[in-house]
DOVODO-314639 format. One record per residue (C-alpha): residue number from 1; x, y, z; residue in one letter; chain. Coordinates in nm, 3 decimals, decimal comma, padded with zeros to 5 digits, m for minus. Layout:
BEGIN
NUM	X	Y	Z	A	A .
...
This chain:
BEGIN
1	m05,169	m00,852	m00,994	X	A .
2	m04,865	m00,934	m01,207	X	A .
3	m04,900	m01,307	m01,276	X	A .
4	m04,532	m01,364	m01,355	X	A .
5	m04,419	m01,198	m01,031	X	A .
6	m04,671	m01,395	m00,827	X	A .
7	m04,560	m01,717	m00,999	X	A .
8	m04,196	m01,633	m00,921	X	A .
9	m04,280	m01,561	m00,557	X	A .
10	m04,455	m01,894	m00,527	X	A .
11	m04,166	m02,085	m00,685	X	A .
12	m03,904	m01,950	m00,444	X	A .
13	m03,950	m02,098	m00,097	X	A .
14	m03,788	m01,818	00,103	X	A .
15	m03,970	m01,549	m00,094	X	A .
16	m04,299	m01,736	m00,063	X	A .
17	m04,262	m01,759	00,315	X	A .
18	m04,179	m01,392	00,363	X	A .
19	m04,451	m01,277	00,124	X	A .
20	m04,713	m01,492	00,298	X	A .
21	m04,603	m01,352	00,634	X	A .
22	m04,627	m00,998	00,497	X	A .
23	m04,980	m01,047	00,360	X	A .
24	m05,102	m01,223	00,674	X	A .
25	m04,966	m00,947	00,899	X	A .
26	m05,130	m00,681	00,682	X	A .
27	m05,469	m00,857	00,689	X	A .
28	m05,459	m00,920	01,064	X	A .
29	m05,365	m00,558	01,131	X	A .
30	m05,663	m00,454	00,917	X	A .
31	m05,906	m00,687	01,094	X	A .
32	m05,803	m00,556	01,435	X	A .
33	m05,970	m00,231	01,330	X	A .
34	m06,303	m00,402	01,408	X	A .
35	m06,196	m00,477	01,764	X	A .
36	m06,052	m00,131	01,805	X	A .
37	m06,377	00,032	01,686	X	A .
38	m06,590	m00,188	01,915	X	A .
39	m06,382	m00,098	02,221	X	A .
40	m06,363	00,273	02,140	X	A .
41	m06,738	00,299	02,069	X	A .
42	m06,817	00,109	02,391	X	A .
43	m06,595	00,334	02,605	X	A .
44	m06,727	00,658	02,451	X	A .
45	m07,090	00,548	02,482	X	A .
46	m07,042	00,440	02,842	X	A .
47	m07,114	00,072	02,780	X	A .
48	m06,761	m00,028	02,877	X	A .
49	m06,570	00,095	03,178	X	A .
50	m06,269	00,316	03,131	X	A .
51	m06,054	00,015	03,217	X	A .
52	m06,132	m00,108	02,865	X	A .
53	m05,892	00,158	02,745	X	A .
54	m05,608	m00,070	02,857	X	A .
55	m05,739	m00,340	02,625	X	A .
56	m05,776	m00,076	02,352	X	A .
57	m05,412	00,027	02,398	X	A .
58	m05,312	m00,339	02,378	X	A .
59	m05,501	m00,377	02,048	X	A .
60	m05,330	m00,067	01,910	X	A .
61	m04,992	m00,206	02,019	X	A .
62	m05,062	m00,541	01,851	X	A .
63	m05,161	m00,357	01,530	X	A .
64	m04,832	m00,168	01,546	X	A .
65	m04,642	m00,496	01,586	X	A .
66	m04,825	m00,649	01,291	X	A .
67	m04,742	m00,339	01,084	X	A .
68	m04,374	m00,369	01,181	X	A .
69	m04,376	m00,738	01,097	X	A .
70	m04,539	m00,662	00,763	X	A .
71	m04,265	m00,410	00,678	X	A .
72	m03,980	m00,647	00,769	X	A .
73	m04,131	m00,940	00,581	X	A .
74	m04,211	m00,722	00,279	X	A .
75	m03,852	m00,594	00,269	X	A .
76	m03,709	m00,945	00,275	X	A .
77	m03,956	m01,070	00,014	X	A .
78	m03,876	m00,776	m00,213	X	A .
79	m03,501	m00,829	m00,172	X	A .
80	m03,542	m01,198	m00,253	X	A .
81	m03,748	m01,135	m00,567	X	A .
82	m03,503	m00,872	m00,698	X	A .
83	m03,207	m01,098	m00,625	X	A .
84	m03,365	m01,390	m00,811	X	A .
85	m03,461	m01,171	m01,108	X	A .
86	m03,114	m01,014	m01,132	X	A .
87	m02,951	m01,356	m01,116	X	A .
88	m03,181	m01,492	m01,386	X	A .
89	m03,127	m01,187	m01,605	X	A .
90	m02,749	m01,216	m01,584	X	A .
91	m02,765	m01,591	m01,651	X	A .
92	m02,991	m01,530	m01,949	X	A .
93	m02,761	m01,267	m02,093	X	A .
94	m02,459	m01,493	m02,043	X	A .
95	m02,640	m01,765	m02,236	X	A .
96	m02,719	m01,528	m02,519	X	A .
97	m02,373	m01,366	m02,530	X	A .
98	m02,335	m01,127	m02,823	X	A .
99	m02,636	m01,281	m02,998	X	A .
100	m02,895	m01,097	m02,791	X	A .
101	m03,216	m00,983	m02,959	X	A .
102	m03,201	m00,643	m03,126	X	A .
103	m03,426	m00,487	m02,862	X	A .
104	m03,170	m00,533	m02,584	X	A .
105	m02,920	m00,250	m02,572	X	A .
106	m02,670	m00,277	m02,289	X	A .
107	m02,761	00,068	m02,153	X	A .
108	m03,127	m00,033	m02,138	X	A .
109	m03,033	m00,360	m01,968	X	A .
110	m02,829	m00,171	m01,709	X	A .
111	m03,130	00,053	m01,643	X	A .
112	m03,354	m00,254	m01,621	X	A .
113	m03,137	m00,451	m01,378	X	A .
114	m03,071	m00,143	m01,164	X	A .
115	m03,338	00,125	m01,149	X	A .
116	m03,602	m00,099	m01,310	X	A .
117	m03,591	m00,383	m01,058	X	A .
118	m03,559	m00,137	m00,769	X	A .
119	m03,895	00,001	m00,881	X	A .
120	m04,049	m00,330	m00,773	X	A .
121	m04,028	m00,218	m00,408	X	A .
122	m04,359	m00,025	m00,408	X	A .
123	m04,534	m00,313	m00,584	X	A .
124	m04,420	m00,594	m00,357	X	A .
125	m04,408	m00,406	m00,027	X	A .
126	m04,701	m00,170	m00,086	X	A .
127	m04,943	m00,277	m00,356	X	A .
128	m04,967	m00,652	m00,286	X	A .
129	m05,039	m00,605	00,090	X	A .
130	m05,291	m00,332	00,000	X	A .
131	m05,467	m00,575	m00,238	X	A .
132	m05,482	m00,841	00,033	X	A .
133	m05,625	m00,597	00,287	X	A .
134	m05,873	m00,457	00,033	X	A .
135	m05,998	m00,808	m00,038	X	A .
136	m06,072	m00,893	00,327	X	A .
137	m06,125	m00,590	00,550	X	A .
138	m06,408	m00,412	00,357	X	A .
139	m06,609	m00,738	00,355	X	A .
140	m06,556	m00,787	00,728	X	A .
141	m06,657	m00,426	00,795	X	A .
142	m06,970	m00,466	00,582	X	A .
143	m07,071	m00,780	00,770	X	A .
144	m07,036	m00,599	01,103	X	A .
145	m07,228	m00,297	00,973	X	A .
146	m07,514	m00,518	00,857	X	A .
147	m07,544	m00,660	01,209	X	A .
148	m07,522	m00,312	01,364	X	A .
149	m07,727	m00,086	01,131	X	A .
150	m07,886	m00,208	00,810	X	A .
151	m07,948	00,137	00,655	X	A .
152	m07,585	00,246	00,692	X	A .
153	m07,461	m00,091	00,565	X	A .
154	m07,673	m00,057	00,250	X	A .
155	m07,532	00,291	00,179	X	A .
156	m07,177	00,160	00,221	X	A .
157	m07,256	m00,141	00,001	X	A .
158	m07,386	00,086	m00,279	X	A .
159	m07,111	00,348	m00,263	X	A .
160	m06,817	00,116	m00,199	X	A .
161	m06,785	m00,005	m00,565	X	A .
162	m06,746	00,357	m00,682	X	A .
163	m06,384	00,369	m00,561	X	A .
164	m06,257	00,062	m00,754	X	A .
165	m06,459	00,169	m01,060	X	A .
166	m06,301	00,516	m01,066	X	A .
167	m05,964	00,362	m00,978	X	A .
168	m05,985	00,118	m01,268	X	A .
169	m06,080	00,392	m01,515	X	A .
170	m05,786	00,607	m01,409	X	A .
171	m05,557	00,303	m01,372	X	A .
172	m05,590	00,202	m01,737	X	A .
173	m05,466	00,545	m01,841	X	A .
174	m05,197	00,536	m01,570	X	A .
175	m05,053	00,209	m01,701	X	A .
176	m05,016	00,346	m02,054	X	A .
177	m04,857	00,669	m01,931	X	A .
178	m04,617	00,483	m01,700	X	A .
179	m04,510	00,247	m01,979	X	A .
180	m04,425	00,549	m02,193	X	A .
181	m04,224	00,692	m01,904	X	A .
182	m04,035	00,364	m01,863	X	A .
183	m03,958	00,342	m02,235	X	A .
184	m03,829	00,700	m02,225	X	A .
185	m03,605	00,617	m01,928	X	A .
186	m03,475	00,300	m02,095	X	A .
187	m03,405	00,486	m02,418	X	A .
188	m03,223	00,759	m02,228	X	A .
189	m02,999	00,505	m02,054	X	A .
190	m02,932	00,306	m02,371	X	A .
191	m02,869	00,607	m02,590	X	A .
192	m02,648	00,784	m02,337	X	A .
193	m02,422	00,479	m02,295	X	A .
194	m02,400	00,432	m02,672	X	A .
195	m02,297	00,795	m02,719	X	A .
196	m02,037	00,784	m02,439	X	A .
197	m01,878	00,474	m02,590	X	A .
198	m01,862	00,636	m02,932	X	A .
199	m01,745	00,984	m02,826	X	A .
200	m01,403	00,959	m02,997	X	A .
201	m01,574	00,862	m03,322	X	A .
202	m01,833	01,137	m03,285	X	A .
203	m01,563	01,397	m03,219	X	A .
204	m01,355	01,279	m03,512	X	A .
205	m01,653	01,326	m03,744	X	A .
206	m01,773	01,651	m03,587	X	A .
207	m02,098	01,505	m03,451	X	A .
208	m02,043	01,540	m03,075	X	A .
209	m02,237	01,867	m03,042	X	A .
210	m02,529	01,726	m03,235	X	A .
211	m02,542	01,426	m03,000	X	A .
212	m02,551	01,662	m02,702	X	A .
213	m02,869	01,808	m02,854	X	A .
214	m03,008	01,457	m02,913	X	A .
215	m02,947	01,364	m02,549	X	A .
216	m03,117	01,688	m02,445	X	A .
217	m03,421	01,592	m02,654	X	A .
218	m03,433	01,239	m02,511	X	A .
219	m03,396	01,376	m02,157	X	A .
220	m03,677	01,623	m02,225	X	A .
221	m03,895	01,337	m02,350	X	A .
222	m03,830	01,149	m02,026	X	A .
223	m03,904	01,459	m01,817	X	A .
224	m04,232	01,517	m02,001	X	A .
225	m04,334	01,153	m01,961	X	A .
226	m04,252	01,168	m01,588	X	A .
227	m04,457	01,485	m01,540	X	A .
228	m04,753	01,330	m01,724	X	A .
229	m04,732	01,029	m01,495	X	A .
230	m04,724	01,249	m01,184	X	A .
231	m05,020	01,453	m01,306	X	A .
232	m05,226	01,139	m01,357	X	A .
233	m05,125	01,007	m01,013	X	A .
234	m05,224	01,331	m00,838	X	A .
235	m05,554	01,353	m01,026	X	A .
236	m05,626	00,990	m00,943	X	A .
237	m05,569	01,055	m00,573	X	A .
238	m05,807	01,352	m00,596	X	A .
239	m06,076	01,139	m00,760	X	A .
240	m06,044	00,858	m00,505	X	A .
241	m06,044	01,093	m00,206	X	A .
242	m06,344	01,283	m00,342	X	A .
243	m06,541	00,963	m00,401	X	A .
244	m06,457	00,832	m00,052	X	A .
245	m06,540	01,164	00,116	X	A .
246	m06,879	01,191	m00,057	X	A .
247	m06,957	00,829	00,032	X	A .
248	m06,870	00,891	00,396	X	A .
249	m07,091	01,198	00,395	X	A .
250	m07,381	00,988	00,268	X	A .
251	m07,331	00,762	00,571	X	A .
252	m07,254	01,024	00,834	X	A .
253	m07,537	01,270	00,762	X	A .
254	m07,826	01,018	00,802	X	A .
255	m07,658	00,873	01,112	X	A .
256	m07,640	01,220	01,270	X	A .
257	m08,002	01,299	01,186	X	A .
258	m08,124	00,965	01,322	X	A .
259	m07,916	01,014	01,635	X	A .
260	m08,079	01,355	01,692	X	A .
261	m08,426	01,211	01,636	X	A .
262	m08,361	00,934	01,884	X	A .
263	m08,410	00,648	01,636	X	A .
264	m08,044	00,541	01,671	X	A .
265	m07,853	00,481	01,993	X	A .
266	m07,516	00,646	02,060	X	A .
267	m07,308	00,327	02,065	X	A .
268	m07,435	00,210	01,727	X	A .
269	m07,387	00,556	01,577	X	A .
270	m07,030	00,573	01,705	X	A .
271	m06,959	00,221	01,577	X	A .
272	m07,092	00,308	01,229	X	A .
273	m06,895	00,634	01,216	X	A .
274	m06,576	00,457	01,324	X	A .
275	m06,612	00,158	01,090	X	A .
276	m06,742	00,326	00,772	X	A .
277	m06,409	00,501	00,691	X	A .
278	m06,229	00,168	00,741	X	A .
279	m06,441	00,016	00,463	X	A .
280	m06,318	00,276	00,212	X	A .
281	m05,961	00,318	00,341	X	A .
282	m05,815	m00,011	00,205	X	A .
283	m05,951	00,063	m00,143	X	A .
284	m05,809	00,416	m00,133	X	A .
285	m05,472	00,282	m00,021	X	A .
286	m05,477	00,024	m00,299	X	A .
287	m05,545	00,297	m00,556	X	A .
288	m05,267	00,517	m00,422	X	A .
289	m05,008	00,237	m00,411	X	A .
290	m05,112	00,129	m00,761	X	A .
291	m04,962	00,444	m00,913	X	A .
292	m04,637	00,409	m00,720	X	A .
293	m04,610	00,046	m00,834	X	A .
294	m04,674	00,102	m01,204	X	A .
295	m04,309	00,171	m01,294	X	A .
296	m04,216	m00,156	m01,128	X	A .
297	m04,488	m00,337	m01,325	X	A .
298	m04,351	m00,194	m01,651	X	A .
299	m04,000	m00,305	m01,550	X	A .
300	m04,131	m00,650	m01,459	X	A .
301	m04,298	m00,681	m01,800	X	A .
302	m03,966	m00,597	m01,966	X	A .
303	m03,774	m00,833	m01,739	X	A .
304	m03,996	m01,132	m01,811	X	A .
305	m03,992	m01,046	m02,182	X	A .
306	m03,613	m01,088	m02,168	X	A .
307	m03,632	m01,404	m01,957	X	A .
308	m03,906	m01,569	m02,162	X	A .
309	m03,776	m01,456	m02,502	X	A .
310	m03,552	m01,659	m02,733	X	A .
311	m03,188	m01,695	m02,630	X	A .
312	m03,079	m01,594	m02,977	X	A .
313	m03,246	m01,358	m03,221	X	A .
314	m03,395	m01,495	m03,542	X	A .
315	m03,128	m01,621	m03,778	X	A .
316	m03,181	m01,338	m04,028	X	A .
317	m03,051	m01,089	m03,771	X	A .
318	m02,718	m01,266	m03,737	X	A .
319	m02,606	m01,120	m04,068	X	A .
320	m02,356	m01,286	m04,299	X	A .
321	m02,110	m01,500	m04,113	X	A .
322	m01,765	m01,354	m04,088	X	A .
323	m01,447	m01,447	m03,917	X	A .
324	m01,363	m01,282	m03,587	X	A .
325	m01,713	m01,163	m03,497	X	A .
326	m01,657	m01,045	m03,143	X	A .
327	m01,882	m00,975	m02,847	X	A .
328	m02,126	m00,687	m02,833	X	A .
329	m02,482	m00,604	m02,742	X	A .
330	m02,812	m00,610	m02,925	X	A .
331	m03,004	m00,294	m02,988	X	A .
332	m03,347	m00,158	m03,035	X	A .
333	m03,412	00,196	m03,152	X	A .
334	m03,744	00,370	m03,112	X	A .
335	m03,880	00,718	m03,134	X	A .
336	m03,968	00,887	m02,807	X	A .
337	m04,206	01,181	m02,826	X	A .
338	m04,109	01,242	m03,186	X	A .
339	m03,750	01,315	m03,092	X	A .
340	m03,503	01,121	m03,303	X	A .
341	m03,454	00,768	m03,427	X	A .
342	m03,112	00,621	m03,365	X	A .
343	m02,807	00,792	m03,226	X	A .
344	m02,677	00,920	m03,559	X	A .
345	m03,001	00,999	m03,736	X	A .
346	m03,081	01,340	m03,871	X	A .
347	m02,865	01,623	m03,991	X	A .
348	m02,702	01,851	m03,740	X	A .
349	m02,671	02,219	m03,813	X	A .
350	m02,334	02,299	m03,951	X	A .
351	m02,212	01,940	m03,930	X	A .
352	m01,981	01,926	m04,231	X	A .
353	m02,253	02,047	m04,463	X	A .
354	m02,138	02,066	m04,819	X	A .
355	m01,817	01,871	m04,764	X	A .
356	m01,914	01,616	m05,025	X	A .
357	m01,872	01,848	m05,321	X	A .
358	m01,541	01,924	m05,479	X	A .
359	m01,199	01,781	m05,404	X	A .
360	m01,023	01,850	m05,078	X	A .
361	m00,663	01,973	m05,095	X	A .
362	m00,411	01,732	m04,944	X	A .
363	m00,243	01,924	m04,660	X	A .
364	00,120	01,941	m04,556	X	A .
365	00,176	01,826	m04,195	X	A .
366	00,474	01,950	m03,995	X	A .
367	00,565	01,856	m03,638	X	A .
368	00,827	02,075	m03,470	X	A .
369	00,984	01,935	m03,152	X	A .
370	00,652	01,804	m03,028	X	A .
371	00,630	01,653	m02,679	X	A .
372	00,307	01,505	m02,543	X	A .
373	00,253	01,406	m02,179	X	A .
374	m00,059	01,257	m02,027	X	A .
375	m00,162	01,380	m01,680	X	A .
376	m00,150	01,033	m01,518	X	A .
377	00,188	00,932	m01,663	X	A .
378	00,538	01,046	m01,574	X	A .
379	00,704	00,950	m01,902	X	A .
380	00,623	01,130	m02,227	X	A .
381	00,396	00,965	m02,483	X	A .
382	00,588	01,156	m02,755	X	A .
383	00,929	01,311	m02,692	X	A .
384	01,074	01,587	m02,913	X	A .
385	00,923	01,452	m03,237	X	A .
386	00,992	01,644	m03,557	X	A .
387	00,883	01,532	m03,900	X	A .
388	00,733	01,664	m04,222	X	A .
389	00,467	01,486	m04,429	X	A .
390	00,434	01,632	m04,777	X	A .
391	00,095	01,693	m04,941	X	A .
392	m00,037	01,369	m05,090	X	A .
393	00,228	01,157	m04,921	X	A .
394	00,136	00,828	m04,758	X	A .
395	00,324	00,756	m04,435	X	A .
396	00,318	00,434	m04,232	X	A .
397	00,387	00,451	m03,858	X	A .
398	00,530	00,129	m03,716	X	A .
399	00,657	00,025	m03,375	X	A .
400	00,566	m00,156	m03,059	X	A .
401	00,233	m00,114	m02,888	X	A .
402	00,255	00,184	m02,655	X	A .
403	00,535	00,344	m02,857	X	A .
404	00,324	00,654	m02,931	X	A .
405	00,175	00,585	m03,273	X	A .
406	m00,188	00,630	m03,170	X	A .
407	m00,092	00,938	m02,966	X	A .
408	00,047	01,092	m03,284	X	A .
409	m00,285	01,026	m03,458	X	A .
410	m00,477	01,178	m03,166	X	A .
411	m00,246	01,478	m03,190	X	A .
412	m00,345	01,526	m03,555	X	A .
413	m00,711	01,472	m03,464	X	A .
414	m00,685	01,748	m03,205	X	A .
415	m00,778	01,515	m02,918	X	A .
416	m00,455	01,595	m02,732	X	A .
417	m00,242	01,908	m02,724	X	A .
418	00,140	01,909	m02,709	X	A .
419	00,314	02,005	m02,387	X	A .
420	00,575	02,172	m02,605	X	A .
421	00,639	02,216	m02,975	X	A .
422	00,395	02,288	m03,256	X	A .
423	00,180	02,100	m03,506	X	A .
424	00,142	02,292	m03,833	X	A .
425	m00,111	02,218	m04,106	X	A .
426	m00,017	02,399	m04,427	X	A .
427	00,190	02,634	m04,213	X	A .
428	m00,096	02,712	m03,970	X	A .
429	m00,079	02,587	m03,613	X	A .
430	m00,336	02,316	m03,538	X	A .
431	m00,610	02,420	m03,296	X	A .
432	m00,807	02,093	m03,295	X	A .
433	m01,144	02,254	m03,374	X	A .
434	m01,422	02,079	m03,561	X	A .
435	m01,348	02,297	m03,863	X	A .
436	m01,014	02,116	m03,893	X	A .
437	m01,172	01,774	m03,842	X	A .
438	m01,404	01,852	m04,131	X	A .
439	m01,096	01,823	m04,356	X	A .
440	m00,999	01,472	m04,248	X	A .
441	m01,133	01,116	m04,248	X	A .
442	m01,055	00,879	m03,963	X	A .
443	m01,070	00,498	m03,950	X	A .
444	m00,990	00,370	m03,599	X	A .
445	m00,863	00,030	m03,500	X	A .
446	m01,193	m00,053	m03,333	X	A .
447	m01,460	00,151	m03,516	X	A .
448	m01,767	00,228	m03,310	X	A .
449	m02,091	00,145	m03,488	X	A .
450	m02,398	00,296	m03,329	X	A .
451	m02,738	00,141	m03,266	X	A .
452	m02,877	00,279	m03,590	X	A .
453	m02,923	00,174	m03,950	X	A .
454	m02,631	00,085	m04,178	X	A .
455	m02,698	00,399	m04,384	X	A .
456	m02,696	00,627	m04,078	X	A .
457	m02,370	00,474	m03,959	X	A .
458	m02,207	00,535	m04,296	X	A .
459	m02,331	00,895	m04,320	X	A .
460	m02,209	00,974	m03,967	X	A .
461	m01,961	01,236	m04,090	X	A .
462	m02,183	01,352	m04,376	X	A .
463	m02,539	01,373	m04,238	X	A .
464	m02,679	01,523	m04,558	X	A .
465	m02,556	01,235	m04,777	X	A .
466	m02,821	01,085	m05,002	X	A .
467	m02,878	00,712	m05,013	X	A .
468	m02,709	00,705	m05,354	X	A .
469	m02,395	00,860	m05,205	X	A .
470	m02,411	00,614	m04,916	X	A .
471	m02,433	00,323	m05,160	X	A .
472	m02,143	00,460	m05,362	X	A .
473	m01,930	00,493	m05,050	X	A .
474	m02,016	00,139	m04,941	X	A .
475	m01,932	00,004	m05,286	X	A .
476	m01,596	00,181	m05,282	X	A .
477	m01,525	00,031	m04,938	X	A .
478	m01,625	m00,320	m05,061	X	A .
479	m01,914	m00,320	m04,813	X	A .
480	m02,201	m00,310	m05,062	X	A .
481	m02,196	m00,685	m05,120	X	A .
482	m02,258	m00,790	m04,758	X	A .
483	m02,497	m00,500	m04,690	X	A .
484	m02,717	m00,621	m04,975	X	A .
485	m02,760	m00,956	m04,797	X	A .
486	m02,888	m00,797	m04,473	X	A .
487	m03,263	m00,826	m04,405	X	A .
488	m03,342	m00,460	m04,480	X	A .
489	m03,030	m00,365	m04,673	X	A .
490	m02,909	m00,019	m04,578	X	A .
491	m03,209	00,027	m04,346	X	A .
492	m03,105	m00,274	m04,132	X	A .
493	m03,063	m00,174	m03,768	X	A .
494	m02,717	m00,270	m03,649	X	A .
495	m02,656	m00,429	m03,313	X	A .
496	m02,493	m00,213	m03,050	X	A .
497	m02,128	m00,163	m03,147	X	A .
498	m02,207	m00,358	m03,464	X	A .
499	m02,256	m00,686	m03,276	X	A .
500	m02,436	m00,853	m03,566	X	A .
501	m02,145	m00,788	m03,806	X	A .
502	m01,807	m00,954	m03,827	X	A .
503	m01,488	m00,760	m03,753	X	A .
504	m01,411	m00,724	m04,125	X	A .
505	m01,762	m00,601	m04,200	X	A .
506	m01,740	m00,340	m03,924	X	A .
507	m01,408	m00,221	m04,061	X	A .
508	m01,552	m00,184	m04,411	X	A .
509	m01,844	00,019	m04,276	X	A .
510	m01,586	00,246	m04,108	X	A .
511	m01,404	00,282	m04,442	X	A .
512	m01,735	00,361	m04,610	X	A .
513	m01,774	00,650	m04,363	X	A .
514	m01,446	00,787	m04,488	X	A .
515	m01,548	00,738	m04,854	X	A .
516	m01,867	00,929	m04,776	X	A .
517	m01,648	01,239	m04,719	X	A .
518	m01,467	01,270	m05,055	X	A .
519	m01,375	01,635	m04,999	X	A .
520	m01,139	01,552	m04,711	X	A .
521	m00,770	01,588	m04,783	X	A .
522	m00,622	01,394	m04,490	X	A .
523	m00,672	01,027	m04,411	X	A .
524	m00,585	00,887	m04,067	X	A .
525	m00,596	00,510	m04,014	X	A .
526	m00,518	00,329	m03,690	X	A .
527	m00,433	m00,036	m03,764	X	A .
528	m00,744	m00,094	m03,977	X	A .
529	m00,653	m00,459	m04,051	X	A .
530	m00,586	m00,569	m03,694	X	A .
531	m00,775	m00,888	m03,592	X	A .
532	m00,895	m00,955	m03,947	X	A .
533	m00,871	m01,277	m04,144	X	A .
534	m00,696	m01,286	m04,481	X	A .
535	m01,005	m01,227	m04,695	X	A .
536	m01,125	m00,932	m04,490	X	A .
537	m00,774	m00,787	m04,477	X	A .
538	m00,746	m00,802	m04,855	X	A .
539	m01,075	m00,617	m04,902	X	A .
540	m00,978	m00,349	m04,646	X	A .
541	m00,631	m00,301	m04,800	X	A .
542	m00,778	m00,262	m05,148	X	A .
543	m01,034	m00,010	m05,024	X	A .
544	m00,767	00,178	m04,829	X	A .
545	m00,546	00,207	m05,137	X	A .
546	m00,834	00,367	m05,328	X	A .
547	m00,927	00,590	m05,034	X	A .
548	m00,570	00,721	m04,989	X	A .
549	m00,536	00,814	m05,356	X	A .
550	m00,478	01,190	m05,384	X	A .
551	m00,482	01,241	m05,006	X	A .
552	m00,222	01,285	m04,739	X	A .
553	m00,241	00,962	m04,543	X	A .
554	m00,100	00,865	m04,203	X	A .
555	m00,140	00,493	m04,138	X	A .
556	m00,060	00,317	m03,813	X	A .
557	00,026	m00,031	m03,935	X	A .
558	00,166	m00,363	m03,821	X	A .
559	00,068	m00,583	m04,113	X	A .
560	00,292	m00,592	m04,421	X	A .
561	00,005	m00,541	m04,663	X	A .
562	m00,081	m00,205	m04,507	X	A .
563	00,283	m00,095	m04,480	X	A .
564	00,331	m00,165	m04,853	X	A .
565	00,078	00,111	m04,929	X	A .
566	00,309	00,376	m04,783	X	A .
567	00,561	00,602	m04,952	X	A .
568	00,758	00,627	m04,625	X	A .
569	00,790	00,411	m04,317	X	A .
570	00,851	00,585	m03,982	X	A .
571	00,942	00,372	m03,683	X	A .
572	00,853	00,508	m03,338	X	A .
573	01,005	00,362	m03,022	X	A .
574	00,930	00,489	m02,671	X	A .
575	00,782	00,810	m02,807	X	A .
576	01,073	00,896	m03,037	X	A .
577	01,124	00,867	m03,413	X	A .
578	01,411	00,621	m03,451	X	A .
579	01,399	00,576	m03,828	X	A .
580	01,239	00,748	m04,125	X	A .
581	01,296	00,561	m04,450	X	A .
582	01,153	00,573	m04,798	X	A .
583	00,947	00,266	m04,876	X	A .
584	01,078	00,013	m05,121	X	A .
585	00,926	m00,291	m05,289	X	A .
586	00,963	m00,491	m04,968	X	A .
587	00,902	m00,211	m04,722	X	A .
588	00,615	m00,390	m04,556	X	A .
589	00,806	m00,710	m04,488	X	A .
590	01,116	m00,525	m04,376	X	A .
591	00,933	m00,292	m04,142	X	A .
592	00,725	m00,580	m04,014	X	A .
593	01,038	m00,773	m03,925	X	A .
594	01,201	m00,467	m03,769	X	A .
595	01,498	m00,462	m04,013	X	A .
596	01,455	m00,100	m04,116	X	A .
597	01,649	00,025	m03,813	X	A .
598	01,946	m00,101	m03,622	X	A .
599	01,787	m00,057	m03,283	X	A .
600	01,424	m00,121	m03,378	X	A .
601	01,217	m00,380	m03,200	X	A .
602	00,980	m00,589	m03,411	X	A .
603	00,614	m00,579	m03,327	X	A .
604	00,483	m00,834	m03,081	X	A .
605	00,333	m01,154	m03,212	X	A .
606	00,006	m01,088	m03,031	X	A .
607	m00,056	m00,806	m03,273	X	A .
608	00,011	m01,019	m03,580	X	A .
609	m00,276	m01,256	m03,524	X	A .
610	m00,638	m01,186	m03,586	X	A .
């Protein structure tokens, strides 16, 4: 039995009461088999009158009531245990906050608190009552057999241990197989959620199709593990049934021969034949419910590992302290059936191969009367926008939140298509395919870092990059210094969404991704210095200036330091271009204050602060 679950059941009064009622009802229903066999054997042998059938029916009815009571009590006990565990898990995770241990990815925790704890039902409502019955009823049956027929009782006594022995041998293998199945399911849930959260980033770097293949591999690993578990369960049932059937045959054949020879009376023979199966049945039921309960046991092990583990991970996993470190989830990445390690590991076929050699040509971007509408909105996100960005020009987009700046970036990324108008790249209409995205580098406002190593996160858009190229990109993005202080350097596993890094560190890793694609000719940045402190902002601005050199750059900016990098400042208000001015020495301050247009509205203060 699972000691932690039993300890929990004992500590909760309501659960303890319902569980005790469940076990008592199961044992009493099992013991009534003795009375039922006595009455039935007496009636069939003629010792009791047929009126004893009324008493027999009453015993059967009482057994049915005990079985019903067992089911109700088991359901309430199971509900109580799951409720307590879910409450404790949520409380534990609230205590830990973003500083959860690296093994706890949010997708895995969702699987644990949902499907995992639900898998406790067969254990609490099936296996524990079966254990209680198996510990009492076979002994009572043996005692009655010894008083009725010594020879048959000895055969049962010798053959009875065969079932738990075979069950234990198969059960050890079952536990290992079920744990592998549970790990595969947890990895599938954690990885799938991580990929869904990072889909915009994956699409921007042309890695979405590769992740679909990764999910297929992880799903196949879970399917294979599930089928292995089912095979073991079916084979185990076969072994237990075969052992019980052979044991019953060893009892029944001598009883029949002795009955024919006259050395055994009919009543005793009937009693032995009715009771012998009841000695083996509880053990067979316990073996069968054991397999159904193993997933719940694996989930319980994981649950108590979370509850009993440290609230915070070891201090070396916290990483260098940085301002504005925000909430996230821990992570743990493991290999399932030799599939993949981490959501961005490995090189996908055709994923920007060879884009790190040579210089990419800076493209000309032309928007001709472009209007963009989202399906769930009546007003246009962009309305009749026309502008031209020359090759190698750096343009800053400023304006209120919701004005349409990010929509314009998504338009260039190919994430949205215009309702009318055209987007031309070097005179060719933009189709939004991955081949176009291979020519650009994208740094979002909130970069998504995957539950993988620092190196794998940096080489997201360039899966064939060597570690030397990764280091060079990190150095150019001013990320090399803090990466060197991490426990395993570039092999350090990041927390989910980069939870063990500060906001500035996450932004520099995102810039390093862009530096790892030197052949790209277009740079798109969406407020890369938002929510950063002064020191982090300075490092990001310096890296951005180097990254934009020789490229066409479109920068959504609110902070003066970023606006000062631009050759032109374009203000967008309510989806329209209201001003398009060449940048001067104080362009950043002027645009920031909203003085570059008569009707412009300055950005809101909430977006100025980190």
